[in-house]
C-alpha positions as CSV (number, residue, x, y, z in Angstrom):
1,X,1.6,14.3,12.3
2,X,4.9,13.8,10.4
3,X,4.6,10.0,10.8
4,X,1.0,10.1,9.5
5,X,2.1,12.0,6.4
6,X,5.1,9.7,5.9
7,X,3.0,6.6,6.2
8,X,0.4,8.0,3.8
9,X,3.1,8.7,1.3
10,X,4.4,5.2,1.6
11,X,1.0,3.7,1.1
12,X,0.4,5.9,-2.0
13,X,3.7,4.9,-3.4
14,X,2.9,1.2,-2.9
15,X,-0.4,1.7,-4.7
16,X,1.5,3.3,-7.5
17,X,3.8,0.3,-7.8
18,X,0.8,-2.1,-7.8
19,X,-1.1,0.0,-10.4
20,X,2.0,0.3,-12.7
21,X,3.2,-3.3,-12.4
22,X,-0.2,-5.0,-12.6
23,X,-2.1,-2.5,-14.6
24,X,-4.7,-2.0,-11.9
25,X,-6.9,1.0,-11.1
26,X,-5.7,2.9,-8.0
27,X,-8.8,1.9,-6.1
28,X,-8.1,-1.8,-6.8
29,X,-4.4,-1.3,-5.7
30,X,-5.6,0.2,-2.5
31,X,-8.0,-2.6,-1.9
32,X,-5.3,-5.2,-2.5
33,X,-3.1,-3.5,0.1
34,X,-5.9,-3.4,2.7
35,X,-6.9,-7.1,2.0
36,X,-3.3,-8.3,2.4
37,X,-3.0,-6.2,5.6
38,X,-6.2,-7.7,7.1
39,X,-5.6,-11.3,6.0
40,X,-2.0,-11.4,7.3
41,X,-2.7,-9.3,10.4
42,X,0.1,-6.9,9.3
43,X,0.0,-3.1,9.5
44,X,-0.9,-1.4,6.3
45,X,2.3,0.6,6.5
46,X,4.4,-2.6,6.7
47,X,2.6,-4.2,3.7
48,X,3.2,-1.0,1.8
49,X,6.9,-1.0,2.7
50,X,7.2,-4.6,1.5
51,X,5.6,-3.8,-1.8
52,X,8.0,-0.9,-2.4
53,X,11.0,-3.0,-1.5
């Protein structure tokens, strides 16, 4: 449960970074993360951590 909450917070933070830096709507930022995750066959959590870093 803690891992799920932590990974959700990381994804939310990455969406915030994308929305602030690229002036996107939160839904678009979320979609960008999901698309990158799917196209690179990388876990969403990993993509989010990369965005934050």
